Every structure is written in C-alpha cells, then in structure tokens.
C-alpha positions as CSV (number, residue, x, y, z in Angstrom):
1,M,0.0,0.0,0.0
2,A,1.3,3.5,-0.9
3,G,1.9,6.2,1.7
4,P,0.3,9.7,1.4
5,K,3.0,11.0,-1.1
6,Q,3.8,7.7,-2.8
7,Q,2.6,6.2,-6.1
8,P,0.5,3.0,-5.9
9,L,1.9,-0.1,-7.4
10,P,0.9,-0.7,-11.0
11,P,-2.0,-3.2,-11.3
12,D,0.1,-5.7,-13.3
13,V,2.8,-5.7,-10.5
14,A,0.7,-6.2,-7.4
15,G,1.1,-9.7,-6.0
16,R,3.8,-10.7,-8.5
17,E,6.8,-12.6,-7.0
18,D,8.9,-12.0,-10.1
19,A,8.5,-8.2,-10.1
20,A,11.4,-6.1,-8.7
21,E,11.4,-2.4,-8.0
22,V,14.4,-0.9,-9.8
23,L,14.0,2.9,-9.5
24,R,12.8,5.4,-6.9
25,A,12.8,9.1,-7.4
26,F,11.9,11.8,-4.9
27,V,11.9,15.6,-4.9
28,V,13.7,17.0,-1.9
29,D,14.4,20.7,-1.3
30,G,13.6,21.4,-5.0
31,G,16.1,18.7,-6.3
32,L,15.8,15.2,-7.5
33,S,17.1,12.2,-5.4
34,I,17.2,8.9,-7.2
35,A,18.0,5.3,-6.0
36,F,18.2,2.4,-8.4
37,M,19.3,-1.2,-8.6
38,R,21.1,-2.8,-11.5
39,A,18.4,-4.7,-13.4
40,F,19.5,-4.7,-17.1
41,D,22.4,-6.4,-18.8
42,E,22.8,-3.5,-21.2
43,P,23.3,0.1,-19.7
44,D,21.5,1.7,-22.7
45,M,18.3,0.1,-21.3
46,W,18.4,2.7,-18.5
47,G,18.4,5.5,-21.0
48,L,15.5,4.0,-22.8
49,L,13.6,3.4,-19.5
50,L,14.1,6.9,-18.3
51,V,13.2,8.7,-21.5
52,D,10.2,6.5,-22.4
53,N,8.9,6.4,-18.8
54,R,9.3,10.2,-18.2
55,A,7.6,11.1,-21.4
56,S,4.7,8.7,-20.8
57,C,4.2,9.9,-17.2
58,R,4.3,13.5,-18.2
59,A,1.7,12.8,-21.0
60,R,-0.6,11.0,-18.5
61,A,-0.2,13.8,-15.9
62,Y,-0.9,16.5,-18.5
63,C,-4.0,14.7,-19.8
64,A,-5.3,14.1,-16.3
65,G,-4.8,17.8,-15.3
66,K,-6.5,19.0,-18.5
67,R,-9.1,16.1,-18.4
68,L,-8.0,15.0,-21.9
69,H,-7.7,11.5,-23.2
70,R,-4.5,10.1,-24.7
71,G,-4.9,8.8,-28.2
C-alpha cells in the first residue's frame, strides 16, 4: 500500500513474486534524489527506460490535469 505521497503499485505488478522495483525518485528541497538497482544487462536500457517512462508519465499527468484522453 502506498503512503500519502507515494505512487501506488501498477496493477500488473501487485502480487507478482517475479517483479522487482528498480527505481525510486523523490523531490527533496527542490532537487531530485534517485536510487536504483542494477536490473539490465545493457546500460542503454536505463536511458530508454528513463526517456520513455518520463515522457509517458508527463503525458498522463498533463492529460489528467486537462481532463484529456491520450490517443
């Protein structure tokens, strides 16, 4: 269960024994604090994960704030 300022687990992750959290990011004093675990054999996967995930999250947040639907 998520705390008051934490994101809930994605529905496809809840209850899965094979799922592993690999990244946590927090805003502290206006800066970003990140912790991560090695999870990929190729380091370029981290770049792909961060770029794709941030873009997707921003799009969802923007749409939710504007009450739009992503196409």
